N, C-alpha and C positions, 0 to 999 in steps of 0.2 A: 462502408456504413459506420463501422466503429470510429474511423477517423472523423467522419462527418458529425457524429454524435459528440465527439470530444470537442470539436470546434464550436459547436452550438453551446456546449456547457461552459467552456472556458473563455471563448472569445479570443483565443490566441491569434494574434494577427490583426492589423489595422482594419481589415475588411469587415471585421465583426463589430466595429464601433464607429461607423462613418459619421454619425451625428455627434457623438462624444468627442471625436477628433476635432470638431469645429469649435468646441467649447473650451476656452482657456480661462475665462472668468464668467461668473453668472450672467453678466450683461449680454454675452454672446448667445444665450438661449432665449432671450426675452422676445425675439421675433418669431420663435417657433410656434407652429400650430399646436393645438391640444394633442393631435395624433402624433406629431413629432415629439412632443414632450413625453408621451407614453412610451414611445420607442426609445427615447433617450434614457428613461429610467431602466429599461431592460438592458441597455448597453452599459449603464453605470453599475448594475448588479454584476454583469460579466467582468468588468474591470476590477471591481472590488474583490471578487472571488480570486481572480488571477493574481492580484497584488498580494493578498494575504497568504495565498498558497506558497509564495516565494519568500515571504518575510516572517510568517507567523504573526500572531497578534490576536486581537478581538475580532471575531467574525460574525457570530449570530446576531448581535445587537445592530451592527451596521446594515446587514442585509434586511433587517426588519424596517428600516427607515429610509430605504432607497427612494420610494415614491414620495414620502413626506419631504425629504431633503430636496428632491428635484422640484416639487411643486412650490415649496417655500421660496427657493432661489429664483424660480421663474416669475412668481407673482410679486414678491417684495423686492425693494431696491437695496439689496445688500451690497456693500457693507454699511451704507448710510442707515438702512434699517438694521437693527441689531438682532442677530440670531445667536441664541445661547443654547448649547446642548448640555443637558444634565449628565453627570458622570463623565462623559467625554469619550467612552469607548465605542459610542455609536457614530463617531464623527468621520470615519474613513471615507464614505461617499462624499461628504461635505468637503473634505480636503481635495478629493479628485476634481470637484467642480470649481474650486476656488484657487486655481493657479498652481496647484501642487502635484498635478498628475505626473509630471516628469520626474518627480522625486518620491513618488509613492512607494517604490521598492526600497527606499531607505528607511521605511517605518521602523522605529524602535532600534535602529542600528546606530552605532557611534557616529555622531556628527550629522545624523539624518533627522527625519521628521519624528516628532513626538507621537506617541500612541494616543494622546489626548489633545483637546484643544489647548492652545498656548498663546497668550497675548503677544509674546515676542516673536512668534513664528509668522503671523499673518494678520493683516487688518480685518480679515474675515472671522477672526477668533476674538471677539470683544471681551470674552471672559474665560479664563482658564479653569478647567474642571477635570478632576480625576476621582475625587471623593464625590459622594452622592448628595442629591437633594438641595443643591445650592442655587439652581437656575431661577426659581421664582423670586427668591430674595434679591439676587443680583439683577434680574430683569426689572423688578419693581424699583430698585435703586436707580437704574438707568432711566426708567420712565419718569420718575420724579425729577431727576436731574434735567431731563429733556424739557419738562414742563417749566421748571424754574428758570431755564435759559431761553424760553420762548421758541423752542424748536418744534418740529412737527413730524419727526421720523417715527417709525413703528418699532416696537420691541417685542420679539417673539421668543418665548422660552419653551423648549421641547423637553418635557420631563417624562420619565417612564422607566422601564426595565427594572421595576421594583422600587424606584426612588420615592414613590408616594407612600411608602411605609414608614418614612422618617418624619419625626415631629416637626423638623424645620420647615418642611414643605407646607404644613398646615399653619404654622406661624406666619409664613409669607402669604398664604391664601387669605388668612384672616385680616392681615394688614392691608393687602391689596384691595379687598372688598370694601374696607372702611374708607380708604383713600380715594376710591373710584377712579384710579388712574387708567388711562388707555393702555392696557397691557394685554397681550395675546398669549395665552398658555395653551400649548398643545399637549394633551395627555396621551402619550404613546403607550397604549394599553396592550401589551403582548402577553399578559397573564404569566409573566416570568420575571425574575431578576436574574441572578446567576444560577440560582436553584429555583425549584418550584415555589410559587408564591405562598405567603403565609399571612394570616391576620384577617380581621373583619373587613378592612377596606377592599382587599382582593375579592371577597365574597360580594361586597356591595357593588363593585364594578361588574362582576359577573352577572349579578341580578339585573343590572341595567341592560347589559348586552342581550340577555336572554328574554327581555321583556318586549316581545314582538307587538303585543297590543299597544304598548306605549308608543312605539314608532309609528304604527298605523294611525293611532288617534292624533298624534301631533301633526303629521303631514296632512291628514284629512281636515283638521281644524284650520290649518294654514290656508289650504285651498278654498275651503268654505268661506273663511273670513275675507278673502280677497274679493269675493263676489258681493259682499254686503255693503250697504251704505256706510260711510265713515263712522257715524255715531255707534252703529251696531258692531263695527269692527273691534272697538275697544271692549265691548262686552264679550265678544267672541274670544278675544285674546285672554280675558280673565278666565273664561270657561276652559280654554285650552291649558292654561297654567294649572287650574284645579285638576284637570284630567291627568296632567303629567304627574302631579304630586300623588294622586290616587293610584296611578299605574306604575310607580316606581322609577321615575326618571332621575335626572341629575339634581334632585332636590337639595342634597347637601351642598353642592357647589353654588346653587342659586341662593340658598339661605346665607351663604358666606359673601354674597354680593357679586357673583359672577353670572354673566349670561352664558348659559350652557348650550352647546351645540353638539348633538350626537345621539347615539354613537354613529360614527361614519366609518366606512371601509377605508382604512389607511393605505390600502394597496390599489385602490381604484381611482385613477387620475380623473376620471369623469365626475367623481364626487368631490375629490379634494380641491381641484382647481376652481370650480364655481364658488365653493364655500369660502376659500381663502380670498378670492377676488371680492366677494360680497362684503366680507369683514373689512378688508383693506379699504374698499370704496366708502363703506358706511362711516368708518372712522375719519377718513379724509374729508367727508362732507359734514362732519360734526354730529352724526347720528350715533345712536347706541353708545353714549358716553359710559365709560366704566370698563372693567376688565371682562374678557371673554375667555371661556375655556372650551376648546374643541376636543372632544373625546374620540380619538382615532383608534380603531381596532386593528392591530397588526399581528404578524406572526414572526416570532424570532427565528432567524435563519431562512426567511422566505426566499423561495426560488432556488434553493440548493438542497437537494434531497438529504444528504448526510446531516446537514445542520438542522433541517426541520425534524428529522427523526430523533436527534439527540441534542436538543438545544443547550442543555447544561454542559455536555462534554465538548460541544463545539462553540462554547462561549469564548474561551481563550484557547488558541491552538498553536502548536508548533507548525513548521512548514509541513505541507501535506500534498498528497496526490489528488488532483482535482476530480478525476474520474471516480475514484473509490472513496475518497475522504480519509484515507489512512494517513495518520500523522507520522512524520519522521522523527520519532523520539528516541534518543539513545537509551539502550537497555543497560541496566545495572543491577547487580545483585546486592548492592548496598542500599538499605532502606533510607528513605528521606527522614529528616528530623520530624516532619509532620506525622508520618506514619508511626514512628517510634513513640511520639507523644500519645497518639490515639490508642495504640496497643497497650501502653503502660497504664493509661487511664482506665481502659477496660479491665485490665488485671486488678487494679485497685478497687474498681467499682464492684467486681464480683465478690469482693471480701467486705465491702462496706456499702450498704444500701442507702446511705445518706448522701452519697456522691451523686451529683447531677451535673450535666453539661449544658452550656449555653453558647450559642453562636449568633452572630448578627448577620444573617443571610449569607454566611460563608461556610456551610457544612463541609463541602468538599475541600476547600482551601485550608481549613483548620483541622481536618481529620475528624470532625464531629459527626460526619455521616457514618463513619465506622462505629463510633460510640452509639449512634442512634439505632443502627441495625441490631446491636446487642441489647440496648436498653431504650426502646422507643418511648416508654413512658417517663424516662428520666433525661431526655434530651430535648431542649427547647430552642427552636429557631425563632427569634423575635423579629426578624426582618431587619432592614437597614436602619437600625435604631440603637446605636451604641449607648446613648444616654440611658435609655430605658433598660438595656441589657445590664448595665452596671448596677442601677438601683434595684432592678428585679433580683439580681444576685444578692444584693445587700439584704433585701427582704427575706430571701431564702435562708441566708446565713443567720439572720436575727431569730429565726425559728428553729435553729439547730441543724439545718442541712449543710452540706459541704459543696457549695457551687464552684465549678471551674468555668470561668468565663474565658473562652478561647477566642481572642480578638487580635488581629494583626497589630503590631506596634503602631503603625501609622494611623490605624482606625481608632485605637484606644484614645488618641488625642481628642476625638470627638466627644468622648464621655468624661473629660477630665474634671469638670466641676463635680460630677457625681462621684468620681473616685475620691476627690478631696472631702466633699461634704457628707456624702452618704455612706462611704466606706471607711476612709482613714480616720475622720473625726470621731466616728462612733466605734472605731477599733473592731470592725466586724471581719470575721475570717473569710473573706472572699479570696479565691485563688485566681490570679490572672495568668493565663498562659499566652505569652506574646510571641506569636509566629512572625516570620519575616523580619527578625531583628537584624539590623545592619543594612547593607546595600543589596538591591534586588535586581540589578541588571536592567533589562529592557523596559520595565515599568517606570524606572527613573525617579525623578525628584519627588513626585507626589506619594510614592509608595515605599520609599526608603524608611526603615525603622531606625531613625537616627537619634531620637530625642527622649526615649522612655527612661533611660538611666537618670538623666538630669531631671525630668519632670516628675518622676516618682520618688527619686532619692531625697528630694527636699521635703517630703511629707512625713510628719511624725507617725509612728506606729507601723510604717511600711517595712517589710523585709524584701530585699532584692537579691535574686539569684540569676546566674547566667550559665548555661551549659557549655562546657568546653568541648564535649564530644557526646555521642549518642548514649553512652552508658551513663554519663553524668546527668543527662536529661531524664533517664529512667529514675535515677536516684532523686531528682528534684520533684518529679511527679509524686513519688512515694512520700517525700518530705512534706510537700504541700498538703497532701491528703491527711497526713498525721498532725499538721500544725493547726491549732485552734486558738492561738493567742492573739490573733489580729490578721490584717491583710498580708498576703504574700504573693509575690510576682516572680515569674521566671521567664527568661527570654531565650530564644534559640533561632538560628538562621534559616534561611530558605535553602533547599537543596539537600544533598546527601551528607551523611555523617562521615567519619573517618574509616569506616569498615571494621570496627571492633566487634569482637564476639559479645553478644548480648546475654545477660543473665536472664533467668526466668522471671525475676521480679526485681525492681529497684530496691535499694536499701535507704533507710532514713539517715540523712546527714545531720550532724549536730549544727544547729544554727550558728552562723558566723565563723565557721571553721573552714579554712582552705586546705590545700594539700600540696606537697612537694612532688613534682613529677620527675625532675632531674636535679642532681646535686652538682654544684660547681663552686667556683670562687670568683671573686672580684666583681662580676656582673650578675645581677638577678633580674629575670624577666617576670613581672607580675601580670599574668594574663587573666583577663575577665571576659569569658564567653568564647565566641567562635573563632578567634584568632589563635587559639591554642595550637592548632595544626601548623600554622606558619611559624610560630615560636619554636616548635619542635624541629621544623625544617632548618631554621637558622642555627639551632643548637647542633644539629647533625653536621652542618657544613663547618662550623667552628671546631667541632671535635676532630675533624680531619687534620686540623692544624694544631692539635693538642691544646686547644682553648676550650675549657669547660665552663659552661654557664649554668646557674641555677634557674630552674623554671618552676614557678609556683602557679598552679591553677587556683585562683583566689576564690572562685565560686560565688562569693558574696560581695556585693558593693555596700550593702547595708544589712546587718551590722558588719563592719570591716573586721577581718581577723587581725586585730591590732597587735596581738602577741607575735604572730608570724611576721608581720611587717617590721616590727621592732627588732626581731632577731635578724632578719635579712638586712636591715639597715646597718646593724652593728657589725655584720660579718662580710659586707660587700662594699666596694667603693662606689658602685653605680647601681641604681635601681631604674628599670624601664617598665612603665605600665603600657599596656596595649589593650584596646577595646574597639568594638564596632559601634561606637556611639559618639555623640557630639561633645564639644567642649563643655565643661561643667558636669561631667559624669564621674566615672570611676577614678580616673587620674587626678581629678580635682579633689576627690574625697581623700585619696592617699596623701596628696600634697598637704591638705589641711591638717591631717592627723600628724604627719611628720613635723610640721611647723609647730603645732600645738604641743607635741611631745618633746620639743627641743632637739630633735634628732638632726635638724639641718643647721643648728647653731655653730657646731664646731667645724663645719666644712669638710668633714671626713667622708660624707656620702653625697652623691649627686642624684638628682631625680630627673628623668626625661619622660615626658608623657606622649604617647602616640594615640591619636584618636582621629575621628573623621574631621575633615577640614571645615572651617566655618563658612561654608557655602552650600548651596543646593546643587548637588552634582547632577549632571545630565545623564541620560540613559546611555548605556553601553554594555558590553559583556561584564559580568562580575569581576573577572580578573583585571580587566582594564580599569574598572572603577576603583578597585582596591589598590592598583598601582598608582593611579592618580591621587588616591588618598594617602599613599605612603604607608600601607599596612600589610605589605607582603614580606616574606622572609628576607628578601634583598634589602628592604628598608630597615629591618631590624639590624641586619649586619652592618649597614652603613652607620647607624647610630652608635653601635658598639665600637666600631673602628674609630669613630670620631672621639 
């Protein structure tokens, strides 16, 4: 019995997926009956669970769109009809149906499939996505391009999993309604993003879903109108629209120019297939001109009990046991940088009631969930809305509060105009805690924190810090809490620290002052941020050959510790900078200073800069990524020997 239950849950073995085994591309399923498509969706869910259990990755979001994905590919002529998934972490079932099932166990592995949609990977991925809320804008662009070129294909954008909390989605809805392009938007309403939903839009959608009288009135009006003479049908339609508005339907979307359909059960193929076919056929016949929004109600983690029970914890998973849902995560006594940040911020907030925390729909990923447990009234999750988060923080700072905006480096890019105009220009003391600085492994190109040193360092009034280890991170949290002279940002990597003993509380660092970690001669390594551990490894290996190098943990990219750099340049033949950032960052700042100070003129000191390559690196293990980037201890040794 246990074995039989396991096979039912996992589908291990080809016998569990006989229909799916026949589908290599979506065209293979278009002759299936509705009953077969319903069965195909069940098999697709089995295959998705089985694949992610072996590779790890994003699970809950994909399970929630199995039926939607199956129905869309069955009804529409993809890839000629363009299907765009927002965020992208819900695309695993889509990849299985579009010629990539034989490679699905390479998900997020080096040389394997991306964990997100990616244009270079398949013609079925017309638009790459890993950040949120871009699908409607991209879909509208594709729809307008289609119209300008005289084509007649469909464009379908699937948005949800919290993406409707971002302003960009509404900018696109507003524009689409005005242009009246034939665009199909499917709102995947699972009442979740990565964390529980926040904001008025979530409440509005919930009200629509719970409005049973609205559903009854609408369907009754449609049925009654179909029995009336044609002149009276128009009057009945107007009455039905009035009833919908009064009873709380999709008024917002219709006021924006969309024809609203829903709510519909996003897991019921008997509902989804007829609706999608009707919209497809009406647009092909020239009826219902303008955009359509289908409001589909889904459940994150649908069909897999552990994911349904803990949709936030099963959003992104390590390899796991399918029967129990237990994840195979390596245990360590060394706390992560994220946890060290959270605990340090809690310590400071206990002593200063002006400290508040802000996250953009990533409470768990940034450690702000821990801060929120301690100070629920002082933690604000603003949804997937980094632009708003930054200016919200600016408003708090303007009134004397001490906001810490904890945002991944890659996501802070989305609020860059606000960082420039609303924070730096006004010299407001907003504290930016940038998690996931540097390379991030399996999440790959889209999530790497490569650019913040360069894009923040060019801004007047900005102070930039980077933690070389977990103790330094504690010091930087304390320093940021005490700093009121303008904006200050500190970056730290994903993963665990170096295993150092942690003090009870961080100490305040003097702004712009680095520290010497090792004393040596001839060669000095100027480390900025998370590569300090590799610099120390290189120094240990050199010491075995009686070669001693100086290691400086520079701490600050802006302002630079110019006095320390000047001393090192005068006392060493070679300086090597190393950082987990792009070209144009810390190394460039050091080079510019040395040149301006005339320290390079006499040729007595050489400078070599080590930074991330000027490419978007593919996903792989972090060690392999850093080896490809040339930022491991062995690479430092190679440069020193040269």
